[in-house]
C-alpha positions as CSV (number, residue, x, y, z in Angstrom):
1,X,-36.1,-36.0,-46.8
2,X,-32.9,-36.6,-44.9
3,X,-31.9,-34.1,-42.3
4,X,-28.5,-32.3,-42.2
5,X,-25.8,-33.5,-39.9
6,X,-23.0,-31.0,-40.8
7,X,-22.9,-28.0,-43.1
8,X,-19.5,-26.4,-43.9
9,X,-18.9,-23.0,-45.5
10,X,-15.4,-22.4,-46.9
11,X,-13.5,-19.1,-47.5
12,X,-14.5,-19.1,-51.2
13,X,-18.2,-19.4,-50.2
14,X,-18.6,-23.0,-51.4
15,X,-20.7,-25.3,-49.2
16,X,-20.6,-29.0,-48.3
17,X,-23.5,-30.7,-46.6
18,X,-23.6,-34.1,-45.0
19,X,-27.0,-35.9,-44.4
20,X,-28.1,-38.6,-42.0
21,X,-28.5,-41.2,-44.7
22,X,-24.9,-40.7,-46.0
23,X,-25.7,-38.6,-48.9
24,X,-23.8,-35.4,-49.6
25,X,-24.3,-32.1,-51.4
26,X,-21.7,-29.6,-52.6
27,X,-22.6,-26.1,-53.7
28,X,-20.3,-24.1,-56.0
29,X,-18.8,-20.8,-54.7
30,X,-21.1,-18.7,-56.9
31,X,-24.1,-20.8,-55.9
32,X,-25.2,-21.4,-59.6
33,X,-24.4,-25.2,-59.6
34,X,-24.6,-28.0,-57.2
35,X,-23.5,-31.7,-57.0
36,X,-25.5,-34.2,-55.1
37,X,-24.0,-37.6,-54.2
38,X,-26.4,-40.4,-53.4
39,X,-25.6,-42.8,-50.5
40,X,-24.0,-46.0,-51.7
41,X,-26.3,-49.1,-51.3
42,X,-25.5,-51.7,-48.7
43,X,-24.6,-54.3,-51.3
44,X,-22.2,-51.9,-53.1
45,X,-18.6,-52.9,-53.7
46,X,-16.0,-50.8,-51.7
47,X,-14.4,-49.6,-55.0
48,X,-17.7,-48.7,-56.6
49,X,-18.2,-45.0,-57.2
50,X,-21.4,-43.4,-55.8
51,X,-24.0,-42.0,-58.1
52,X,-23.6,-38.2,-58.5
53,X,-26.1,-35.7,-60.0
54,X,-24.9,-32.3,-61.2
55,X,-27.5,-29.6,-62.0
56,X,-27.9,-25.9,-62.4
57,X,-29.4,-24.4,-59.2
58,X,-32.0,-22.4,-61.2
59,X,-33.3,-25.6,-62.9
60,X,-33.2,-27.9,-59.9
61,X,-35.8,-30.7,-59.9
62,X,-38.3,-31.1,-57.1
63,X,-36.4,-34.1,-55.6
64,X,-33.5,-31.9,-54.3
65,X,-35.4,-28.5,-54.0
66,X,-35.8,-28.5,-50.2
67,X,-32.3,-29.7,-49.5
68,X,-30.8,-27.1,-51.9
69,X,-32.9,-24.3,-50.4
70,X,-31.6,-25.0,-46.9
71,X,-28.0,-25.2,-48.2
72,X,-28.5,-21.8,-49.9
73,X,-30.0,-20.3,-46.8
74,X,-26.9,-21.4,-44.8
75,X,-24.6,-20.0,-47.5
76,X,-26.4,-16.7,-47.7
77,X,-26.3,-16.2,-43.9
78,X,-22.5,-16.0,-43.9
79,X,-21.5,-15.1,-47.4
80,X,-20.9,-11.5,-48.6
81,X,-23.1,-11.7,-51.8
82,X,-26.2,-14.0,-51.6
83,X,-27.4,-16.2,-54.4
84,X,-31.2,-15.9,-54.8
85,X,-32.9,-18.0,-57.5
86,X,-36.5,-17.0,-58.0
87,X,-37.4,-20.6,-59.0
88,X,-36.6,-22.1,-55.6
89,X,-37.7,-19.3,-53.3
90,X,-41.1,-20.0,-51.8
91,X,-43.9,-17.6,-52.9
92,X,-44.6,-16.4,-49.3
93,X,-41.0,-15.1,-49.2
94,X,-41.2,-13.2,-52.4
95,X,-42.1,-9.5,-52.5
96,X,-43.0,-7.5,-55.6
97,X,-41.8,-3.9,-55.6
98,X,-42.2,-1.4,-58.4
99,X,-39.1,0.5,-57.3
100,X,-35.6,-0.7,-58.0
101,X,-33.4,0.3,-55.1
102,X,-29.9,-0.6,-53.9
103,X,-29.4,1.7,-50.9
104,X,-31.0,2.3,-47.5
105,X,-30.9,5.3,-45.2
106,X,-30.4,4.9,-41.5
107,X,-31.6,7.2,-38.7
108,X,-29.5,10.1,-37.5
109,X,-27.5,9.5,-34.3
110,X,-29.1,12.6,-32.7
111,X,-32.5,10.9,-32.6
112,X,-33.8,7.6,-31.4
113,X,-36.2,7.0,-34.3
114,X,-36.3,3.5,-35.5
115,X,-34.5,2.1,-32.4
116,X,-36.3,-0.5,-30.3
117,X,-35.2,-2.4,-27.2
118,X,-36.9,-5.8,-27.3
119,X,-37.9,-7.9,-24.2
120,X,-34.9,-10.1,-24.6
121,X,-32.6,-7.2,-24.3
122,X,-31.5,-7.0,-27.9
123,X,-31.5,-3.7,-29.8
124,X,-33.2,-3.4,-33.2
125,X,-32.3,-0.6,-35.6
126,X,-34.6,-0.1,-38.6
127,X,-33.8,1.9,-41.7
128,X,-36.0,4.9,-42.6
129,X,-37.5,3.2,-45.6
130,X,-38.1,-0.1,-43.9
131,X,-36.0,-2.1,-46.3
132,X,-33.4,-3.2,-43.7
133,X,-33.0,-3.6,-40.0
134,X,-30.2,-4.8,-37.6
135,X,-30.5,-6.7,-34.4
136,X,-27.8,-6.7,-31.7
137,X,-28.1,-9.1,-28.8
138,X,-27.0,-8.4,-25.3
139,X,-23.8,-10.5,-25.7
140,X,-22.6,-8.1,-28.4
141,X,-20.4,-10.8,-30.0
142,X,-22.5,-11.3,-33.1
143,X,-25.3,-9.3,-34.8
144,X,-27.9,-10.2,-37.5
145,X,-29.0,-8.0,-40.3
146,X,-32.1,-8.4,-42.4
147,X,-32.5,-6.6,-45.7
148,X,-34.5,-6.8,-48.9
149,X,-32.4,-8.0,-51.8
150,X,-33.4,-8.3,-55.5
151,X,-33.3,-11.9,-56.8
152,X,-30.5,-13.1,-59.0
153,X,-30.8,-12.0,-62.6
154,X,-29.6,-13.3,-65.9
155,X,-26.3,-11.8,-67.0
156,X,-27.9,-9.6,-69.8
157,X,-31.1,-8.7,-68.0
158,X,-29.7,-5.6,-66.3
159,X,-28.2,-4.4,-69.6
160,X,-31.5,-4.9,-71.4
161,X,-33.4,-3.0,-68.7
162,X,-31.0,-0.1,-68.8
163,X,-31.3,0.1,-72.6
164,X,-35.1,0.2,-72.3
165,X,-34.9,3.0,-69.8
166,X,-32.5,5.0,-72.0
167,X,-34.8,4.4,-75.1
168,X,-37.8,5.6,-73.2
169,X,-36.0,8.7,-72.0
170,X,-34.9,9.5,-75.6
171,X,-38.5,9.0,-76.9
172,X,-39.7,11.4,-74.3
173,X,-37.2,14.0,-75.3
174,X,-38.1,13.7,-79.0
175,X,-41.8,14.1,-78.1
176,X,-41.1,17.2,-76.0
177,X,-39.0,18.7,-78.8
178,X,-41.8,18.1,-81.3
179,X,-44.3,20.0,-79.1
180,X,-42.0,23.0,-78.8
181,X,-41.4,23.1,-82.5
182,X,-45.1,22.8,-83.4
183,X,-46.7,25.3,-81.0
184,X,-44.5,27.8,-80.6
185,X,-41.7,29.6,-79.7
186,X,-38.4,29.1,-81.6
187,X,-38.7,27.1,-84.8
188,X,-35.0,26.4,-85.2
189,X,-34.2,26.2,-81.5
190,X,-31.5,23.7,-80.6
191,X,-32.2,21.4,-77.6
192,X,-29.2,20.2,-75.7
193,X,-29.2,17.0,-73.8
194,X,-26.7,14.9,-71.9
195,X,-27.1,12.0,-74.3
196,X,-27.9,13.5,-77.7
197,X,-28.8,16.7,-79.6
198,X,-32.2,17.1,-81.3
199,X,-32.8,19.6,-84.1
200,X,-36.4,20.7,-85.0
201,X,-37.1,21.0,-88.7
202,X,-39.2,23.9,-90.0
203,X,-41.9,21.7,-91.7
204,X,-43.5,18.5,-90.5
205,X,-45.7,16.0,-92.1
206,X,-49.4,15.9,-91.4
207,X,-49.3,12.6,-89.5
208,X,-46.6,14.0,-87.2
209,X,-48.6,17.1,-86.4
210,X,-51.7,15.0,-85.6
211,X,-49.7,12.8,-83.2
212,X,-48.2,15.9,-81.5
213,X,-51.5,17.6,-81.1
214,X,-52.9,14.5,-79.4
215,X,-50.0,14.3,-77.1
216,X,-50.3,18.0,-76.3
217,X,-53.9,17.7,-75.5
218,X,-53.2,15.0,-73.0
219,X,-50.3,17.0,-71.4
220,X,-50.6,17.3,-67.7
221,X,-52.8,14.2,-67.4
222,X,-50.6,11.3,-66.7
223,X,-52.3,8.2,-68.0
224,X,-51.6,5.0,-66.1
225,X,-49.6,2.5,-68.1
226,X,-51.4,-0.5,-69.4
227,X,-51.4,-3.6,-67.1
228,X,-48.3,-5.6,-67.3
229,X,-46.1,-2.9,-68.9
230,X,-44.8,-1.5,-65.6
231,X,-41.6,-3.2,-64.5
232,X,-41.8,-5.3,-61.4
233,X,-38.8,-6.2,-59.2
234,X,-38.9,-9.4,-57.2
235,X,-37.3,-9.0,-53.8
236,X,-36.8,-11.3,-50.8
237,X,-35.7,-10.9,-47.3
238,X,-32.1,-12.0,-46.6
239,X,-30.7,-12.7,-43.1
240,X,-27.0,-12.4,-42.5
241,X,-24.9,-13.0,-39.4
242,X,-21.7,-11.2,-38.8
243,X,-19.3,-10.9,-35.8
244,X,-19.0,-7.5,-34.2
245,X,-15.2,-7.7,-34.3
246,X,-15.1,-8.0,-38.1
247,X,-18.2,-6.0,-39.3
248,X,-18.5,-5.3,-43.1
249,X,-18.3,-1.7,-44.2
250,X,-21.9,-1.4,-45.2
251,X,-23.1,-2.3,-41.7
252,X,-20.7,-0.3,-39.6
253,X,-22.9,2.7,-39.2
254,X,-26.1,0.9,-38.0
255,X,-23.9,-1.2,-35.8
256,X,-22.4,1.9,-34.2
257,X,-26.0,3.2,-33.6
258,X,-27.0,-0.1,-32.0
259,X,-24.0,-0.1,-29.7
260,X,-24.5,3.5,-28.7
261,X,-28.3,2.9,-28.0
262,X,-27.6,-0.2,-26.0
263,X,-25.0,1.5,-23.9
264,X,-27.3,4.5,-23.5
265,X,-30.1,2.3,-22.1
266,X,-27.8,0.3,-19.8
267,X,-26.0,3.4,-18.5
268,X,-29.3,4.5,-16.9
269,X,-29.0,1.7,-14.4
270,X,-25.2,1.5,-14.1
271,X,-22.6,3.5,-12.3
272,X,-20.4,6.3,-13.6
273,X,-17.8,3.9,-14.6
274,X,-20.0,2.5,-17.3
275,X,-21.0,6.0,-18.4
276,X,-17.4,6.6,-19.5
277,X,-17.8,3.6,-21.8
278,X,-20.8,5.2,-23.5
279,X,-18.6,8.2,-24.3
280,X,-16.4,5.8,-26.1
281,X,-19.2,4.5,-28.3
282,X,-20.3,8.2,-28.9
283,X,-16.8,8.9,-30.3
284,X,-17.2,5.8,-32.6
285,X,-20.5,7.2,-33.9
286,X,-18.9,10.6,-34.6
287,X,-16.3,8.8,-36.7
288,X,-19.1,7.1,-38.7
289,X,-21.2,10.3,-39.0
290,X,-22.0,11.1,-42.6
291,X,-22.4,7.4,-43.5
292,X,-26.2,7.2,-43.0
293,X,-26.6,5.6,-46.5
294,X,-25.6,2.0,-46.8
295,X,-25.2,0.2,-50.2
296,X,-27.0,-3.1,-49.9
297,X,-25.2,-6.3,-51.0
298,X,-26.3,-7.4,-54.5
299,X,-27.2,-11.0,-55.4
300,X,-25.0,-13.0,-57.7
301,X,-25.9,-13.7,-61.3
302,X,-28.0,-16.8,-62.1
303,X,-25.4,-18.3,-64.4
304,X,-21.7,-18.5,-63.7
305,X,-19.4,-17.1,-66.5
306,X,-16.7,-19.7,-65.7
307,X,-18.4,-23.0,-64.8
308,X,-15.4,-25.0,-66.0
309,X,-13.5,-23.7,-63.0
310,X,-15.8,-25.4,-60.5
311,X,-14.1,-28.2,-58.6
312,X,-16.1,-31.0,-57.1
313,X,-14.2,-32.9,-54.4
314,X,-15.7,-33.9,-51.1
315,X,-13.6,-33.5,-48.0
316,X,-14.1,-35.8,-45.0
317,X,-11.2,-34.5,-42.9
318,X,-13.6,-32.8,-40.5
319,X,-15.5,-35.9,-39.6
320,X,-14.6,-37.7,-36.4
321,X,-14.1,-41.1,-37.9
322,X,-11.3,-39.8,-40.1
323,X,-9.5,-37.7,-37.6
324,X,-6.0,-38.8,-38.6
325,X,-6.6,-37.9,-42.3
326,X,-4.8,-34.8,-43.5
327,X,-7.0,-31.8,-44.4
328,X,-7.2,-32.0,-48.2
329,X,-9.7,-29.3,-49.2
330,X,-8.1,-26.4,-51.1
331,X,-9.9,-23.7,-49.1
332,X,-9.9,-22.8,-45.4
333,X,-13.0,-23.4,-43.3
334,X,-15.0,-20.3,-42.4
335,X,-18.2,-21.6,-40.8
336,X,-19.3,-25.0,-39.6
337,X,-22.9,-26.0,-38.5
338,X,-23.0,-29.3,-36.6
339,X,-26.1,-30.6,-34.8
340,X,-27.5,-27.1,-34.2
341,X,-24.2,-25.5,-33.0
342,X,-22.4,-22.9,-35.1
343,X,-18.6,-22.8,-35.2
344,X,-17.1,-19.6,-36.8
345,X,-13.4,-19.4,-37.7
346,X,-11.8,-16.0,-38.5
347,X,-8.5,-15.8,-40.3
348,X,-8.3,-12.0,-41.1
349,X,-6.6,-10.0,-38.3
350,X,-6.2,-12.6,-35.5
351,X,-6.9,-16.3,-35.9
352,X,-9.9,-17.1,-33.7
353,X,-12.8,-19.6,-33.4
354,X,-16.2,-18.8,-31.9
355,X,-18.8,-21.4,-30.8
356,X,-22.4,-20.4,-30.6
357,X,-24.5,-23.1,-28.8
358,X,-27.7,-21.3,-29.6
359,X,-28.7,-20.0,-26.1
360,X,-27.0,-16.6,-26.5
361,X,-23.7,-17.7,-24.9
362,X,-20.3,-17.8,-26.8
363,X,-17.1,-19.8,-26.5
364,X,-14.1,-18.0,-27.9
365,X,-10.4,-18.9,-28.5
366,X,-8.0,-16.7,-30.3
367,X,-4.4,-15.6,-30.7
368,X,-1.6,-17.5,-29.1
369,X,-4.1,-19.7,-27.1
370,X,-6.0,-20.7,-30.2
371,X,-7.3,-24.3,-29.7
372,X,-5.8,-24.6,-26.2
373,X,-7.9,-22.3,-24.1
374,X,-11.6,-21.3,-24.6
375,X,-13.3,-18.4,-22.8
376,X,-17.0,-18.8,-22.1
377,X,-19.1,-15.6,-22.2
378,X,-22.8,-15.6,-21.0
379,X,-25.3,-13.2,-19.5
380,X,-27.5,-14.4,-16.7
381,X,-31.3,-14.2,-17.3
382,X,-33.0,-11.3,-15.5
383,X,-29.8,-9.4,-14.8
384,X,-27.0,-7.6,-16.7
385,X,-24.2,-9.5,-15.1
386,X,-21.8,-11.1,-17.5
387,X,-20.2,-14.4,-16.7
388,X,-16.8,-15.4,-18.0
389,X,-15.1,-18.8,-17.6
390,X,-11.9,-20.1,-19.1
391,X,-11.6,-23.8,-20.0
392,X,-8.4,-25.7,-20.9
393,X,-8.6,-28.4,-23.6
394,X,-6.5,-30.7,-21.4
395,X,-8.8,-30.4,-18.4
396,X,-12.4,-30.2,-19.5
397,X,-15.2,-30.4,-16.9
398,X,-17.6,-33.4,-16.9
399,X,-21.1,-33.0,-18.3
400,X,-23.8,-31.7,-16.0
401,X,-27.2,-33.3,-15.9
402,X,-29.9,-31.0,-17.3
403,X,-27.4,-28.8,-19.2
404,X,-28.5,-27.6,-22.6
405,X,-25.1,-28.6,-24.2
406,X,-22.0,-30.5,-23.3
407,X,-19.0,-28.2,-22.8
408,X,-16.6,-31.1,-23.3
409,X,-18.0,-32.2,-26.7
410,X,-18.3,-28.6,-28.0
411,X,-14.7,-27.8,-27.2
412,X,-13.4,-31.1,-28.6
413,X,-15.3,-30.5,-31.8
414,X,-13.9,-27.0,-32.1
415,X,-10.3,-28.3,-31.4
416,X,-10.8,-30.7,-34.3
417,X,-11.6,-27.9,-36.7
418,X,-8.7,-25.8,-35.5
419,X,-6.4,-28.8,-36.0
420,X,-7.7,-29.1,-39.6
421,X,-7.0,-25.4,-40.2
422,X,-3.5,-25.6,-38.8
423,X,-2.8,-28.7,-41.0
424,X,-3.9,-26.7,-44.0
425,X,-1.6,-23.8,-43.1
426,X,1.4,-26.1,-42.5
427,X,0.8,-27.7,-45.8
428,X,1.5,-24.3,-47.5
429,X,4.3,-23.2,-45.3
430,X,6.5,-26.3,-45.2
431,X,10.1,-25.4,-45.9
432,X,11.2,-28.6,-47.3
433,X,9.6,-31.2,-49.6
434,X,11.1,-34.0,-47.6
435,X,9.2,-32.9,-44.5
436,X,5.9,-33.1,-46.3
437,X,4.2,-36.5,-46.3
438,X,4.1,-37.9,-49.8
439,X,0.8,-39.1,-51.1
440,X,0.5,-41.2,-54.3
441,X,-2.7,-39.4,-55.1
442,X,-1.2,-35.9,-55.1
443,X,-2.4,-33.9,-58.0
444,X,-0.2,-32.3,-60.6
445,X,-1.0,-28.8,-59.3
446,X,0.5,-29.7,-55.9
447,X,3.6,-31.1,-57.5
448,X,4.1,-28.0,-59.6
449,X,3.7,-25.9,-56.5
450,X,6.4,-28.0,-54.8
451,X,8.8,-27.6,-57.7
452,X,8.3,-23.9,-57.8
453,X,9.0,-23.5,-54.1
454,X,12.2,-25.6,-54.4
455,X,13.5,-23.7,-57.4
456,X,12.9,-20.5,-55.4
457,X,15.0,-21.8,-52.5
458,X,17.8,-22.8,-54.9
459,X,17.8,-19.3,-56.4
460,X,18.0,-17.7,-52.9
461,X,20.8,-20.1,-51.9
462,X,22.9,-19.4,-55.0
463,X,22.4,-15.6,-54.5
464,X,23.6,-15.8,-50.9
465,X,26.5,-18.0,-51.9
466,X,27.7,-15.6,-54.5
467,X,27.4,-12.5,-52.4
468,X,28.9,-14.0,-49.2
469,X,32.4,-14.6,-50.7
470,X,32.7,-18.0,-49.1
471,X,33.8,-19.6,-52.4
472,X,36.8,-17.3,-52.6
473,X,37.7,-18.0,-49.0
474,X,37.6,-21.8,-49.8
475,X,39.9,-21.5,-52.8
476,X,42.4,-19.3,-50.9
477,X,42.2,-21.8,-48.0
478,X,43.0,-24.7,-50.3
479,X,46.1,-23.0,-51.7
480,X,47.3,-22.2,-48.2
481,X,46.8,-25.7,-47.0
482,X,48.9,-27.1,-49.9
483,X,51.8,-24.9,-49.0
484,X,51.5,-25.2,-45.2
485,X,50.6,-28.9,-45.1
486,X,52.9,-29.8,-42.2
487,X,52.3,-26.7,-40.1
488,X,50.2,-26.9,-37.0
489,X,46.5,-26.0,-37.3
490,X,45.1,-23.1,-35.2
491,X,41.5,-22.9,-33.9
492,X,40.7,-20.4,-36.7
493,X,41.8,-23.0,-39.3
494,X,39.6,-25.6,-37.7
495,X,36.6,-23.2,-37.8
496,X,37.2,-22.5,-41.5
497,X,37.3,-26.2,-42.2
498,X,34.0,-26.7,-40.4
499,X,32.5,-23.9,-42.6
500,X,33.9,-25.6,-45.7
501,X,32.2,-28.9,-44.7
502,X,28.9,-27.1,-44.2
503,X,29.1,-25.5,-47.7
504,X,29.9,-28.9,-49.2
505,X,27.0,-30.5,-47.5
506,X,24.7,-27.7,-48.7
507,X,26.0,-28.1,-52.2
508,X,25.4,-31.8,-52.0
509,X,21.8,-31.3,-50.8
510,X,21.2,-28.8,-53.7
511,X,22.4,-31.4,-56.2
512,X,20.1,-34.0,-54.7
513,X,17.1,-31.5,-54.9
514,X,17.9,-30.9,-58.6
515,X,18.0,-34.6,-59.3
516,X,14.6,-35.0,-57.5
517,X,13.1,-32.2,-59.6
518,X,14.4,-33.7,-62.8
519,X,12.8,-37.0,-61.9
520,X,9.6,-35.3,-60.9
521,X,9.4,-33.4,-64.2
522,X,10.2,-36.5,-66.3
523,X,7.5,-38.5,-64.5
524,X,4.9,-35.7,-65.0
525,X,5.5,-35.6,-68.8
526,X,4.7,-39.3,-69.2
């Protein structure tokens, strides 16, 4: 089985994987379908299309099972909602639980129950029921969370299960009402319930009385259900990695507990200056107080309701051999795994990129210095001292013998990803169609997007032109020039003539744009 060279996760949670032998795999955003592209043979013609296999993830054959499983593990580590197909999860990772739960409760901030400091210096916070735990390393740039998640279900399985529960509840109410009417107390008593109302008749048949008497005799002795009738829920452990700066809402409370506990332990060996920092984390916990219960992420459905919207196009713009190619994938890059190194790009509050070599250190570049300067954060072994270094892309240090990784290669690779993201953003924010490079293979969607943007510019131009009163000034100026043709021209007159020329040039450009749009629309209709 070929090993992975690069795995890319996009903003829509779609995944692309490149393998050593040249084969590629693409996973749909929902995870329910995948497309595998086989490597072309050596004797293949350059124009020959590679062989592609498209399958449902739940019904994958054994040939692609391991590769698909690793691609799904990578996706679930960074996506909000995991996709967990029971058919491809190994049996040792499955866990049968007879309770269907969707929430976990975390310890109170007043106690240290469930909080552990490991030998590596990371903090582990476990939920009270043991269904989830969070690990925060010493660097405090990224944390991992492990939780039990129910495997993906069919679209109608949850509805069927709820209907069975409601029916069982109704049957129990009917049985209880029959007992009351037979033995006792108010023969015409009306029993009110949230879902329905049950009326007890005065007379009952003989068979009904026998059933109720048997049920009454067994009252108070709960018989175990027959084997196989009790509903089993299949769960599996899911591991997710999130940056501390952009923590999801469901993990904010346990993260605040971990930060507070870590600072509480470290403050015992620090000065008073660091004790003030622990008060800051205490105030953060007070803000999160009352949120001890976290709603766990739910797995996506086994089948996608809109599979016709899946788009299968492989993007090679991130590879080194095609560095000059424009970034053509319709989504932004979120996470890249390349030869054991993880590159995380964040586009929410501040544009940033983080590099995780795997030894606990982090390279980070953000804000105005994105892609130009990288700050290196590390913690020395055996001490709590933090080391920070800043590297410039234009002046990278040479590789040191015996080093675990090459700083130069890591930063150059990250710069390539940042360049791809900037290229994608420029493609959407270009102000003129003439400035955009024309590609013969551009799709009709991109052409329609360009036409819409140009029409919007023309509307804004016409609105500004009508409200500015320039046209009236031009007509008045022409009348004045015809009467005072032989008079000397003042500097104000020259300035107005310049404005007139600018307006005429703008009108000429507008007419050219309209002609281009007409040609574009006529060519698209053919």
